[in-house]
Residue frames as a rotation matrix with the C-alpha (Angstrom) as fourth column:
UNK 1
-0.475 -0.628 0.617 -27.76
-0.670 0.712 0.209 -4.28
-0.571 -0.314 -0.759 49.89
UNK 2
0.234 0.656 0.718 -30.58
0.090 0.720 -0.688 -6.12
-0.968 0.226 0.110 48.15
UNK 3
0.866 0.081 -0.493 -29.62
-0.448 -0.312 -0.838 -4.59
-0.222 0.947 -0.234 44.78
UNK 4
-0.108 -0.981 -0.164 -26.03
-0.994 0.103 0.040 -5.84
-0.022 0.167 -0.986 45.07
UNK 5
-0.406 0.028 0.913 -27.27
-0.295 0.942 -0.161 -9.29
-0.865 -0.335 -0.374 45.93
UNK 6
0.669 0.714 0.206 -29.46
0.024 0.256 -0.966 -9.28
-0.743 0.652 0.154 42.81
UNK 7
0.614 -0.511 -0.601 -26.52
-0.789 -0.394 -0.471 -8.17
0.004 0.764 -0.645 40.71
UNK 8
-0.443 -0.881 0.168 -24.40
-0.889 0.456 0.047 -11.02
-0.118 -0.128 -0.985 42.00
UNK 9
0.202 0.575 0.793 -27.11
-0.311 0.805 -0.505 -13.67
-0.929 -0.145 0.341 41.58
UNK 10
0.731 0.074 0.679 -26.18
0.483 0.646 -0.591 -16.01
-0.482 0.760 0.436 38.73
UNK 11
0.473 -0.605 -0.641 -22.96
-0.493 -0.784 0.377 -14.11
-0.731 0.138 -0.669 38.12
UNK 12
-0.475 -0.671 0.569 -21.54
0.096 0.604 0.791 -16.96
-0.875 0.430 -0.222 36.04
UNK 13
0.101 0.604 0.791 -24.36
0.924 0.238 -0.299 -16.69
-0.368 0.761 -0.534 33.50
UNK 14
0.899 0.227 -0.376 -24.01
0.139 -0.959 -0.246 -12.92
-0.416 0.168 -0.894 33.38
UNK 15
0.051 -0.968 -0.247 -20.26
-0.466 -0.242 0.851 -13.20
-0.883 0.071 -0.463 32.81
UNK 16
-0.466 -0.144 0.873 -20.85
0.534 0.741 0.407 -15.80
-0.706 0.656 -0.268 30.09
UNK 17
0.569 0.758 0.319 -23.37
0.749 -0.317 -0.582 -13.47
-0.340 0.570 -0.748 28.41
UNK 18
0.722 -0.375 -0.581 -20.87
-0.351 -0.923 0.160 -10.59
-0.596 0.089 -0.798 28.36
UNK 19
-0.354 -0.901 0.250 -18.14
-0.237 0.345 0.908 -12.85
-0.905 0.262 -0.335 26.97
UNK 20
-0.158 0.392 0.906 -20.50
0.823 0.560 -0.099 -14.11
-0.546 0.730 -0.411 24.26
UNK 21
0.846 0.513 -0.146 -21.47
0.378 -0.770 -0.514 -10.53
-0.376 0.379 -0.845 23.33
UNK 22
0.330 -0.816 -0.475 -17.80
-0.560 -0.574 0.597 -9.49
-0.760 0.069 -0.646 23.05
UNK 23
-0.527 -0.519 0.673 -16.98
0.165 0.714 0.680 -12.55
-0.833 0.470 -0.291 20.93
UNK 24
0.248 0.714 0.655 -19.92
0.871 0.131 -0.473 -11.85
-0.423 0.688 -0.589 18.62
UNK 25
0.865 0.040 -0.500 -18.89
-0.063 -0.980 -0.189 -8.21
-0.498 0.195 -0.845 18.26
UNK 26
-0.105 -0.987 -0.126 -15.31
-0.479 -0.061 0.876 -9.20
-0.872 0.152 -0.466 17.40
UNK 27
-0.379 0.037 0.924 -16.58
0.606 0.765 0.218 -11.66
-0.699 0.643 -0.313 14.79
UNK 28
0.658 0.709 0.255 -18.76
0.678 -0.410 -0.610 -9.01
-0.328 0.574 -0.751 13.14
UNK 29
0.692 -0.455 -0.561 -15.96
-0.396 -0.888 0.232 -6.41
-0.604 0.062 -0.795 13.13
UNK 30
-0.356 -0.908 0.221 -13.40
-0.287 0.331 0.899 -8.82
-0.890 0.257 -0.378 11.68
UNK 31
-0.144 0.390 0.909 -15.81
0.780 0.610 -0.138 -9.98
-0.608 0.690 -0.392 8.99
UNK 32
0.826 0.475 -0.304 -16.13
0.241 -0.785 -0.571 -6.40
-0.510 0.398 -0.762 7.77
UNK 33
-0.095 -0.932 -0.349 -12.59
-0.304 -0.307 0.902 -6.59
-0.948 0.192 -0.254 6.34
UNK 34
0.920 0.356 0.167 -12.23
0.076 0.256 -0.964 -6.58
-0.386 0.899 0.209 2.58
UNK 35
-0.236 -0.960 0.150 -9.41
0.419 0.039 0.907 -6.97
-0.877 0.277 0.393 0.06
UNK 36
0.887 0.460 0.041 -9.09
0.231 -0.366 -0.901 -4.86
-0.399 0.809 -0.431 -3.05
UNK 37
-0.068 -0.911 0.407 -6.52
0.936 0.083 0.342 -3.83
-0.345 0.404 0.847 -5.66
UNK 38
0.748 0.200 -0.632 -5.47
0.051 -0.968 -0.245 -0.29
-0.661 0.151 -0.735 -6.54
UNK 39
0.437 -0.643 0.629 -3.39
0.836 0.033 -0.548 0.96
0.332 0.765 0.552 -9.48
UNK 40
0.757 -0.202 -0.621 -0.97
0.329 -0.702 0.631 3.21
-0.564 -0.682 -0.465 -7.60
UNK 41
0.868 -0.471 0.157 1.42
-0.072 -0.433 -0.898 5.58
0.491 0.769 -0.410 -9.39
UNK 42
0.367 -0.831 -0.417 5.14
0.930 0.334 0.152 5.19
0.013 -0.444 0.896 -8.78
UNK 43
0.986 -0.163 0.028 7.17
-0.165 -0.982 0.093 8.19
0.013 -0.096 -0.995 -7.62
UNK 44
0.415 -0.910 -0.021 10.81
0.774 0.365 -0.518 8.22
0.479 0.198 0.855 -8.70
UNK 45
0.998 -0.046 0.046 12.78
-0.065 -0.779 0.624 10.12
0.007 -0.625 -0.780 -6.06
UNK 46
0.497 -0.868 0.012 16.38
-0.226 -0.116 0.967 11.12
-0.838 -0.484 -0.253 -5.38
UNK 47
0.890 -0.220 0.400 17.40
0.452 0.301 -0.840 11.13
0.065 0.928 0.368 -9.05
UNK 48
0.120 -0.931 -0.344 21.18
0.787 -0.122 0.604 11.68
-0.605 -0.343 0.719 -9.04
UNK 49
0.446 -0.047 -0.894 22.41
-0.260 -0.962 -0.079 15.07
-0.857 0.267 -0.441 -10.27
UNK 50
-0.427 -0.637 -0.642 23.27
-0.758 -0.135 0.638 15.05
-0.492 0.759 -0.425 -13.96
UNK 51
-0.974 0.144 0.173 20.94
0.206 0.880 0.427 12.13
-0.091 0.452 -0.888 -14.75
UNK 52
-0.358 0.923 -0.143 17.43
-0.905 -0.381 -0.190 11.95
-0.230 0.061 0.971 -16.10
UNK 53
-0.158 0.411 0.898 14.94
-0.059 0.904 -0.424 9.15
-0.986 -0.120 -0.119 -16.60
UNK 54
-0.814 -0.144 -0.562 15.10
-0.564 -0.031 0.825 7.84
-0.136 0.989 -0.056 -20.16
UNK 55
-0.173 0.763 -0.623 12.53
-0.444 0.504 0.741 5.11
0.879 0.405 0.251 -19.62
UNK 56
-0.603 0.108 0.791 10.59
-0.724 0.341 -0.599 3.50
-0.335 -0.934 -0.127 -16.81
UNK 57
-0.987 0.159 -0.014 9.09
0.143 0.920 0.364 0.04
0.071 0.358 -0.931 -17.24
UNK 58
-0.112 0.993 -0.029 5.73
0.836 0.110 0.538 1.19
0.538 0.036 -0.842 -15.88
UNK 59
-0.553 -0.004 0.833 4.09
-0.218 -0.964 -0.150 4.23
0.804 -0.264 0.533 -14.32
UNK 60
0.190 0.677 0.711 1.80
-0.951 -0.053 0.305 2.30
0.244 -0.734 0.633 -11.96
UNK 61
-0.877 -0.337 -0.343 1.83
-0.234 0.922 -0.309 -0.88
0.420 -0.191 -0.887 -9.91
UNK 62
0.216 0.944 -0.249 -1.02
-0.155 0.285 0.946 -2.99
0.964 -0.166 0.208 -8.59
UNK 63
-0.809 -0.413 0.419 -1.26
-0.444 -0.038 -0.895 -2.76
0.386 -0.910 -0.153 -4.82
UNK 64
0.025 0.796 -0.605 -3.42
0.210 0.587 0.782 -5.38
0.977 -0.147 -0.152 -3.08
UNK 65
-0.772 -0.226 0.593 -4.61
-0.452 -0.460 -0.764 -4.17
0.446 -0.859 0.253 0.32
UNK 66
-0.157 0.742 -0.652 -6.82
0.640 0.579 0.505 -5.42
0.752 -0.338 -0.565 3.13
UNK 67
-0.992 -0.116 0.052 -8.69
0.034 -0.641 -0.767 -3.35
0.123 -0.759 0.639 5.68
UNK 68
-0.450 0.878 -0.163 -12.02
0.410 0.040 -0.911 -2.33
-0.793 -0.477 -0.378 7.07
UNK 69
-0.134 0.512 0.849 -14.64
0.990 0.032 0.137 -1.71
0.043 0.858 -0.511 4.42
UNK 70
0.800 0.512 -0.312 -15.37
0.549 -0.835 0.041 1.76
-0.240 -0.205 -0.949 5.82
UNK 71
0.221 -0.807 -0.547 -11.72
-0.125 -0.580 0.805 2.82
-0.967 -0.110 -0.229 5.37
UNK 72
-0.595 -0.479 0.646 -11.09
0.491 0.420 0.764 1.07
-0.637 0.771 -0.015 2.03
UNK 73
0.242 0.788 0.566 -14.19
0.956 -0.093 -0.279 2.65
-0.168 0.608 -0.776 0.48
UNK 74
0.876 0.081 -0.475 -12.64
0.105 -0.994 0.024 6.12
-0.471 -0.071 -0.879 0.93
UNK 75
-0.107 -0.993 -0.058 -9.25
-0.026 -0.056 0.998 5.26
-0.994 0.108 -0.020 -0.63
UNK 76
0.929 0.305 -0.208 -8.64
-0.190 -0.089 -0.978 6.09
-0.317 0.948 -0.025 -4.30
UNK 77
0.636 -0.714 0.293 -5.78
0.760 0.513 -0.400 5.10
0.136 0.477 0.868 -6.63
UNK 78
0.290 -0.531 0.796 -4.40
0.194 -0.782 -0.592 8.65
0.937 0.326 -0.124 -6.55
UNK 79
0.820 0.048 0.571 -4.24
-0.519 -0.361 0.775 8.56
0.243 -0.931 -0.271 -2.72
UNK 80
0.779 -0.566 0.269 -1.55
0.307 0.718 0.624 5.85
-0.547 -0.404 0.733 -2.79
UNK 81
0.663 -0.677 -0.319 2.03
-0.725 -0.476 -0.498 6.63
0.185 0.562 -0.806 -3.73
UNK 82
0.888 -0.454 0.071 4.78
0.434 0.880 0.191 4.11
-0.149 -0.139 0.979 -4.36
UNK 83
0.738 -0.647 -0.192 8.12
-0.631 -0.762 0.145 5.81
-0.240 0.015 -0.971 -3.65
UNK 84
0.793 -0.585 0.170 11.18
0.609 0.755 -0.243 4.43
0.013 0.296 0.955 -5.45
UNK 85
0.723 -0.591 -0.357 14.56
-0.225 -0.690 0.688 5.81
-0.653 -0.417 -0.632 -4.42
UNK 86
0.887 -0.416 0.201 17.17
0.335 0.279 -0.900 6.28
0.318 0.866 0.387 -7.17
UNK 87
0.748 -0.637 0.187 19.89
-0.643 -0.625 0.443 7.64
-0.165 -0.451 -0.877 -4.88
UNK 88
-0.046 -0.900 0.433 23.29
-0.510 0.394 0.765 6.34
-0.859 -0.186 -0.477 -5.96
UNK 89
0.645 0.323 0.693 22.02
0.369 0.662 -0.652 4.99
-0.670 0.676 0.308 -9.30
UNK 90
-0.486 -0.849 -0.206 24.36
0.024 -0.249 0.968 5.07
-0.874 0.465 0.142 -12.31
UNK 91
-0.121 0.413 -0.903 23.57
-0.941 -0.337 -0.028 5.73
-0.316 0.846 0.429 -16.00
UNK 92
-0.799 -0.062 -0.599 21.98
-0.368 0.837 0.404 2.74
0.476 0.543 -0.692 -17.69
UNK 93
0.131 0.916 -0.380 19.43
-0.179 0.399 0.899 0.23
0.975 -0.050 0.216 -16.49
UNK 94
-0.851 -0.261 0.456 18.61
-0.479 0.030 -0.877 0.03
0.215 -0.965 -0.150 -12.79
UNK 95
-0.185 0.791 -0.583 16.23
0.269 0.612 0.744 -2.46
0.945 -0.019 -0.326 -11.19
UNK 96
-0.664 0.046 0.746 14.35
-0.631 -0.569 -0.527 -1.06
0.400 -0.821 0.407 -8.21
UNK 97
-0.719 0.418 -0.555 12.62
0.557 0.824 -0.102 -3.22
0.415 -0.382 -0.826 -5.63
UNK 98
-0.132 0.774 0.620 9.14
-0.385 -0.616 0.687 -2.09
0.914 -0.148 0.379 -4.60
UNK 99
-0.917 -0.238 -0.320 8.97
0.210 0.393 -0.895 -2.29
0.339 -0.888 -0.310 -0.80
UNK 100
-0.051 0.998 -0.043 5.37
0.572 0.065 0.818 -2.75
0.819 0.017 -0.574 0.45
UNK 101
0.099 0.062 -0.993 6.24
0.984 -0.153 0.088 -1.22
-0.147 -0.986 -0.076 3.83
UNK 102
-0.788 -0.480 -0.386 7.13
0.423 -0.877 0.227 2.10
-0.447 0.015 0.894 2.17
UNK 103
-0.584 0.664 0.468 3.75
0.413 -0.254 0.875 2.49
0.699 0.704 -0.126 0.49
UNK 104
-0.963 0.235 0.129 1.71
-0.252 -0.626 -0.738 5.09
-0.093 -0.744 0.662 2.30
UNK 105
-0.399 0.886 -0.236 -1.69
0.342 0.382 0.859 3.70
0.851 0.262 -0.455 3.22
UNK 106
0.093 0.505 0.858 -4.24
-0.653 -0.619 0.435 4.90
0.751 -0.601 0.273 5.77
UNK 107
-0.735 -0.307 0.605 -4.14
-0.678 0.378 -0.631 3.55
-0.035 -0.874 -0.485 9.30
UNK 108
-0.022 0.729 0.684 -5.91
-0.488 0.589 -0.644 0.21
-0.873 -0.348 0.343 9.53
UNK 109
0.896 0.227 -0.382 -5.04
-0.440 0.332 -0.834 -0.76
-0.063 0.916 0.397 5.94
UNK 110
0.191 -0.822 0.536 -2.45
-0.202 0.501 0.841 -3.46
-0.960 -0.269 -0.070 5.28
UNK 111
0.230 -0.223 -0.947 -0.50
-0.973 -0.064 -0.221 -3.88
-0.012 0.973 -0.232 2.02
UNK 112
0.678 0.104 0.728 -0.61
-0.229 0.970 0.075 -7.56
-0.698 -0.218 0.682 1.06
UNK 113
0.052 -0.621 0.782 1.19
0.765 0.529 0.368 -7.60
-0.642 0.579 0.502 -2.29
UNK 114
0.302 -0.048 -0.952 2.63
-0.477 -0.872 -0.107 -5.32
-0.826 0.486 -0.286 -4.95
UNK 115
0.132 -0.200 0.971 2.78
0.711 0.702 0.048 -6.36
-0.691 0.684 0.235 -8.61
UNK 116
0.506 -0.689 -0.520 5.30
0.282 0.701 -0.655 -6.05
0.815 0.185 0.549 -10.17
UNK 117
0.875 -0.216 -0.433 7.67
0.435 -0.044 0.900 -6.21
-0.214 -0.975 0.055 -7.24
UNK 118
-0.205 -0.954 -0.217 10.60
0.539 -0.295 0.789 -4.86
-0.817 0.044 0.575 -9.28
UNK 119
0.886 0.450 -0.111 10.68
0.204 -0.593 -0.779 -1.94
-0.416 0.667 -0.618 -11.73
UNK 120
-0.068 -0.900 0.431 13.32
0.957 0.063 0.282 -1.39
-0.281 0.432 0.857 -14.42
UNK 121
0.868 0.213 -0.449 14.36
0.133 -0.970 -0.203 2.22
-0.479 0.116 -0.870 -14.94
UNK 122
0.200 -0.809 0.552 16.86
0.968 0.077 -0.238 3.46
0.151 0.582 0.799 -17.54
UNK 123
0.684 -0.099 -0.722 18.86
0.238 -0.906 0.349 6.57
-0.689 -0.411 -0.597 -16.61
UNK 124
0.308 -0.617 0.724 20.89
0.902 -0.054 -0.429 8.69
0.303 0.785 0.540 -18.99
UNK 125
-0.629 -0.569 -0.530 23.02
0.685 -0.727 -0.033 11.82
-0.367 -0.384 0.847 -18.64
UNK 126
0.291 0.762 -0.579 20.96
0.351 -0.648 -0.676 15.00
-0.890 -0.006 -0.456 -18.88
UNK 127
0.388 -0.028 -0.921 20.72
-0.647 -0.721 -0.250 16.21
-0.657 0.693 -0.297 -22.48
UNK 128
-0.671 -0.726 0.152 22.13
-0.405 0.530 0.745 13.04
-0.621 0.438 -0.650 -24.02
UNK 129
-0.353 0.626 0.696 18.80
0.697 0.672 -0.251 11.96
-0.624 0.396 -0.673 -25.51
UNK 130
-0.943 0.023 0.331 17.06
0.254 -0.589 0.767 13.49
0.213 0.808 0.550 -28.49
UNK 131
-0.366 0.873 0.324 13.80
-0.784 -0.476 0.397 13.81
0.501 -0.109 0.859 -26.59
UNK 132
0.058 0.458 0.887 11.37
-0.851 0.487 -0.196 11.52
-0.522 -0.743 0.419 -24.91
UNK 133
-0.833 -0.399 0.384 11.67
-0.190 0.858 0.477 7.81
-0.520 0.324 -0.790 -25.75
UNK 134
-0.516 0.634 -0.575 9.48
-0.707 0.063 0.704 6.36
0.483 0.770 0.416 -28.48
UNK 135
0.495 0.825 0.274 6.76
-0.856 0.409 0.315 3.84
0.148 -0.391 0.908 -27.76
UNK 136
0.741 -0.260 -0.619 9.27
0.111 0.957 -0.270 1.02
0.663 0.131 0.737 -28.20
UNK 137
0.922 -0.340 -0.183 11.57
0.155 -0.108 0.982 2.66
-0.354 -0.934 -0.047 -25.63
UNK 138
0.357 -0.844 0.401 14.47
0.932 0.297 -0.207 3.14
0.056 0.448 0.892 -28.07
UNK 139
0.249 -0.234 -0.940 14.58
0.390 -0.864 0.319 6.94
-0.887 -0.446 -0.123 -27.82
UNK 140
-0.820 -0.571 -0.041 15.05
0.170 -0.311 0.935 7.31
-0.546 0.760 0.353 -31.58
């Protein structure tokens, strides 16, 4: 009985101490968050039958993420994939919107921004080109 009485003595101060310790811990954990930028490769998916990619504006996008330092330090550019769906696209130029929510990132990591947010892709019928496009994108 005496031990319980001692435990309950000054219970307000003890409760305040626990609350302060929890608040301090939360502050330290939240301060361990960092932001960084990765160059993530785009993945062109669902290319319609009979079409091929003649030219894509870029092969990578910048992905700005925020998360715990311990998680971010293990992520590499090649770990991120930016899926772009070409289902239903027609021959010619198509503009695809990069959706941050579709980018696969580890749990606890948040995608803040993707640059560029739109990618231009030119599709052509299979076999209609004379080979891969030149550096200027003309295909000649």
